[in-house]
Structure formats: structure tokens, C-alpha cells
C-alpha positions as CSV (number, residue, x, y, z in Angstrom):
1,M,29.8,20.4,-195.0
2,T,30.0,16.8,-196.0
3,P,31.9,14.7,-193.4
4,I,35.2,13.2,-194.5
5,L,34.9,10.1,-192.4
6,R,37.6,7.4,-192.1
7,S,36.4,3.8,-192.7
8,A,38.8,0.9,-192.6
9,L,39.0,-2.3,-194.7
10,V,41.0,-5.4,-194.1
11,T,43.1,-6.4,-197.1
12,L,45.3,-9.5,-197.1
13,A,48.5,-10.7,-198.7
14,F,50.0,-14.1,-198.0
15,A,53.4,-15.7,-198.3
16,S,53.8,-19.5,-198.3
17,S,56.8,-21.5,-197.2
18,V,57.5,-24.0,-200.0
19,S,60.4,-26.4,-200.4
20,L,62.4,-25.0,-203.3
21,A,65.9,-25.7,-202.1
22,A,67.1,-26.4,-205.6
23,M,65.6,-23.2,-206.9
24,P,66.6,-20.5,-204.4
25,A,65.9,-17.6,-206.7
26,A,62.4,-18.9,-207.3
27,A,61.8,-19.5,-203.6
28,D,62.9,-15.9,-202.9
29,D,60.5,-14.5,-205.4
30,F,57.7,-16.6,-204.1
31,E,58.3,-15.5,-200.5
32,S,58.9,-11.9,-201.4
33,C,55.7,-11.7,-203.4
34,G,53.7,-11.7,-200.2
35,K,56.0,-9.6,-198.1
36,A,57.7,-7.0,-200.3
37,P,56.2,-3.4,-200.7
38,G,54.8,-1.8,-203.7
39,D,56.7,-2.1,-207.0
40,Q,59.0,-4.7,-205.5
41,A,56.1,-6.9,-204.7
42,I,54.8,-6.6,-208.3
43,A,58.2,-7.4,-209.7
44,T,58.8,-10.4,-207.5
45,C,55.2,-11.7,-208.0
46,T,55.6,-11.3,-211.8
47,R,58.9,-13.2,-211.9
48,A,57.4,-16.0,-209.9
49,I,54.3,-16.2,-212.1
50,D,56.3,-16.1,-215.3
51,S,58.7,-18.8,-214.0
52,G,56.2,-21.5,-214.9
53,R,57.0,-23.4,-211.7
54,Y,53.7,-22.8,-209.9
55,D,50.1,-23.9,-210.6
56,G,46.9,-24.4,-208.7
57,A,46.6,-22.8,-205.2
58,E,50.2,-21.6,-205.3
59,L,49.8,-19.7,-208.6
60,A,46.5,-18.3,-207.2
61,L,48.3,-17.0,-204.2
62,L,50.8,-15.2,-206.4
63,F,48.1,-13.6,-208.5
64,N,46.2,-12.6,-205.3
65,N,49.3,-10.9,-203.8
66,R,50.0,-9.1,-207.0
67,C,46.4,-8.0,-207.2
68,L,46.7,-6.4,-203.8
69,A,49.9,-4.7,-204.8
70,W,48.2,-3.2,-207.8
71,A,45.2,-2.1,-205.7
72,E,47.6,-0.3,-203.3
73,K,48.9,1.6,-206.3
74,Q,45.3,2.5,-207.2
75,D,45.6,0.5,-210.5
76,S,42.1,-1.1,-210.1
77,D,41.9,-2.7,-213.5
78,K,45.1,-4.6,-213.2
79,A,44.1,-5.6,-209.6
80,I,40.8,-6.9,-210.8
81,E,42.4,-8.9,-213.6
82,D,44.9,-10.5,-211.2
83,C,42.3,-11.3,-208.5
84,S,40.0,-12.8,-211.1
85,R,42.8,-15.1,-212.2
86,A,43.3,-16.1,-208.6
87,I,39.6,-16.9,-208.2
88,R,39.5,-19.0,-211.3
89,L,42.5,-21.0,-210.0
90,N,41.1,-21.3,-206.5
91,P,37.4,-20.5,-206.2
92,N,37.4,-20.9,-202.5
93,D,40.1,-18.3,-201.8
94,A,38.2,-15.8,-199.6
95,T,41.1,-13.3,-199.7
96,A,41.1,-13.0,-203.5
97,F,37.4,-12.1,-203.4
98,S,38.0,-9.5,-200.7
99,N,41.0,-8.0,-202.5
100,R,39.0,-7.8,-205.8
101,A,36.2,-6.1,-203.9
102,V,38.7,-3.4,-202.8
103,A,39.6,-2.9,-206.4
104,Y,35.9,-2.6,-207.4
105,Q,35.5,0.0,-204.7
106,L,38.4,2.0,-206.1
107,K,36.3,2.2,-209.4
108,G,33.2,3.1,-207.5
109,Q,31.5,-0.2,-208.4
110,H,29.9,-0.8,-205.0
111,D,27.4,-3.4,-206.1
112,R,30.2,-5.6,-207.4
113,A,32.2,-4.9,-204.3
114,I,29.3,-6.0,-202.1
115,A,28.9,-9.2,-204.2
116,D,32.6,-10.0,-203.8
117,F,32.7,-9.2,-200.1
118,S,29.7,-11.6,-199.6
119,Q,31.8,-14.5,-200.8
120,P,34.2,-14.6,-197.9
121,I,31.2,-14.4,-195.5
122,R,29.8,-17.5,-197.3
123,L,33.1,-19.3,-197.0
124,E,33.9,-18.0,-193.4
125,P,30.6,-17.0,-191.7
126,N,32.3,-16.1,-188.4
127,S,34.9,-13.8,-189.9
128,A,34.6,-10.4,-188.3
129,N,36.9,-9.0,-190.9
130,A,34.7,-10.2,-193.8
131,L,31.6,-8.7,-192.2
132,N,33.4,-5.4,-191.5
133,N,34.5,-5.2,-195.2
134,R,31.0,-5.7,-196.5
135,G,29.7,-3.3,-194.0
136,V,32.1,-0.6,-195.4
137,A,30.9,-1.4,-198.9
138,Y,27.3,-0.9,-197.9
139,L,28.3,2.3,-196.1
140,R,30.0,3.7,-199.2
141,S,26.9,2.8,-201.3
142,G,24.6,4.7,-198.9
143,Q,22.9,1.5,-197.5
144,Y,23.4,2.5,-193.9
145,D,21.1,0.1,-192.2
146,R,22.6,-2.8,-194.0
147,S,26.1,-1.6,-193.1
148,I,25.0,-1.4,-189.4
149,A,23.7,-4.9,-189.5
150,D,27.1,-6.2,-190.8
151,F,29.0,-4.1,-188.2
152,D,26.7,-5.4,-185.4
153,Q,27.5,-9.0,-186.4
154,A,31.2,-8.3,-186.7
155,I,31.2,-6.7,-183.2
156,R,29.3,-9.7,-181.7
157,I,32.1,-11.9,-183.1
158,D,34.9,-9.6,-182.0
159,P,33.7,-7.1,-179.4
160,N,37.2,-5.5,-179.3
161,S,37.3,-4.6,-183.0
162,A,38.0,-0.9,-182.9
163,M,37.7,-0.9,-186.6
164,A,34.2,-2.3,-186.7
165,L,33.1,0.0,-183.8
166,S,34.4,3.1,-185.6
167,N,32.9,2.1,-188.9
168,R,29.5,1.5,-187.2
169,G,29.9,5.0,-185.7
170,N,30.3,6.3,-189.2
171,A,27.1,4.7,-190.3
172,Y,25.2,6.3,-187.4
173,Q,26.8,9.6,-188.2
174,F,25.6,9.5,-191.8
175,K,22.1,8.8,-190.4
176,G,22.4,11.9,-188.3
177,Q,22.5,9.8,-185.0
178,Y,25.4,11.6,-183.5
179,D,25.1,10.4,-180.0
180,R,25.1,6.8,-181.1
181,A,28.1,7.5,-183.3
182,I,30.0,9.1,-180.5
183,A,29.2,6.1,-178.2
184,D,30.8,3.8,-180.8
185,Y,33.8,6.0,-181.3
186,D,34.2,6.2,-177.5
187,Q,34.2,2.4,-177.3
188,A,36.6,2.1,-180.2
189,I,39.1,4.4,-178.4
190,R,38.6,2.4,-175.1
191,V,39.6,-0.8,-176.8
192,D,42.4,0.8,-178.8
193,P,43.6,4.3,-177.6
194,N,45.7,4.7,-180.7
195,Y,43.0,4.0,-183.2
196,V,43.4,7.3,-185.0
197,M,40.3,7.1,-187.3
198,A,38.0,7.1,-184.3
199,F,39.4,10.5,-183.1
200,Y,38.8,12.1,-186.4
201,N,35.4,10.6,-186.8
202,R,34.3,11.6,-183.3
203,G,35.6,15.1,-183.9
204,E,33.2,15.3,-186.9
205,S,30.3,14.2,-184.7
206,W,31.2,16.7,-182.0
207,E,31.4,19.4,-184.7
208,R,28.0,18.5,-186.0
209,K,26.6,18.7,-182.5
210,H,28.2,22.2,-182.2
211,D,30.4,21.1,-179.4
212,L,33.5,22.8,-180.9
213,Q,35.8,22.4,-177.8
214,R,35.5,18.6,-177.9
215,A,35.7,18.6,-181.7
216,L,38.9,20.6,-181.5
217,A,40.4,18.3,-178.9
218,D,39.7,15.2,-181.1
219,F,41.1,16.8,-184.2
220,R,44.2,17.8,-182.4
221,K,44.7,14.3,-181.1
222,Y,44.2,13.0,-184.7
223,A,46.7,15.4,-186.0
224,E,49.2,14.3,-183.3
225,L,48.7,10.6,-184.1
226,A,48.5,10.9,-187.9
227,P,51.0,13.7,-188.8
228,F,51.1,12.3,-192.4
229,D,47.4,13.4,-193.0
230,S,46.9,17.1,-193.9
231,D,43.2,16.8,-193.0
232,G,44.1,16.8,-189.3
233,P,45.6,20.3,-189.2
234,K,42.9,21.5,-191.6
235,A,40.2,20.4,-189.3
236,V,42.0,21.9,-186.3
237,E,42.3,25.3,-188.1
238,R,38.7,25.2,-189.3
239,V,37.3,24.5,-185.8
240,A,39.7,27.0,-184.2
241,Q,38.4,29.7,-186.5
242,E,34.8,28.7,-185.7
243,L,35.5,29.1,-182.0
244,K,37.1,32.6,-182.6
245,G,34.0,33.7,-184.4
246,R,31.7,32.9,-181.5
């Protein structure tokens, strides 16, 4: 059975407070572009972009936020197009590179994602989030040692990053190093007892070590904390059946 591990990325949308008292509708669209959900974000960003009132870094911000909205809708091509526009307008916008990388990952283009995730690290070498994101890209491309190196650095910068700890655990799990994976998941849960991904991922490691009671406990906790995800109850049922068969 191939593990269905949960690895987390950081994606960013920004709103900017600009003085547009004479144009309240435009100001509302600009602000909502970085705050509104889903289709509403796309609509408000589009109105602000089409208004012709913005250029430079402000226009780049609008394209970046719409890029993220497209990515959240799984429309990777439109996301890539918008983030590319943002980057052309503001080549030092680390968030636009990160968000375009997310879109490339949706298309399975991991090499391009890694290249884009490397840009925020160049611009912000001490960003734990940037290192975590590239680590996930390496992980998804099967480059586990490189992913661990990025997660190591992210954890050195932010020792309380449950996300980076859990992601490094995933890399160890894919390498078959279950004890090291469990140690990372344990630490992730210590720093954030509600970090749901760590419970699911630790359950996978316990199951692979044939410690089904501990696996069942973790999957039950995941199902409790993430009732929206059907994989939790499925894992509980699977392990419960394995225990019955013993």
C-alpha cells in the first residue's frame, strides 16, 4: 500500500492599504482581492486589474492574488499566467514565485516548481516557509535527501514549525526510516497538538511498523480533528479490520 501522506505548503495572498478615497469602489476591489474567497476574489481582482488604475508593484500584487485564487480552484494554467505577469511587473516578489510554483506542482511539473521555490530562498535566505515549500517540491519529486536538507534548515530557523517537522517525517517515511519519521511527528504534535497532518502521517508509520493499536489511535484522532476528510474514517476502518483478522 502506498502511503497517502499529508505535506503542507505555505501560499500567500496580500492586501494593501492604498489611499483611494475618491474611488471607493476601486479601493474596495483592491482590498477584497487579497481577502475575499474563491470566485469572489477572482471577480474583485479582475475588476481592479481592468480598472486601469494600478501599475507596477500594486498591479503585480493584484495578479499575484488572482493567481492564488486560480490555484485554489485547481486552474493551474490561469494561475501560472497571472503569477508570470506579477513576476514580470515585480521580479523581486517572492510570493509570486511561490504561488506560481504551487501551480506548477498542480500540473506535476516538479522541476519548474523547484526552480520557482528557489527564488524566494534567494531573496529571503532565512525564510523557513520558503525552505519548507522547496522541501515539499523535492519530496514530491522523489528527491528525499534534498527535501530533508531543506526541512533541516527550515527547522533550524523555526524549531517550532510543526509543518516542517511533519514534512520531514514524511521524507523519512518514504525512505523507510519509520522511527525517525515518528520522532518528527511526535515533535510536530508537541509544538502543535492540533496539527492534524502529523496524526495521519504518524498513523501511517505505525501501520508500516505493524503497531496497529497505535496506528488506530492516530487515525481516530485525525478523523476527529479533520471530519471533512473521508480518508480518516477509511484508515480507521482499514486498521480495525486488520486488527480483527489477527
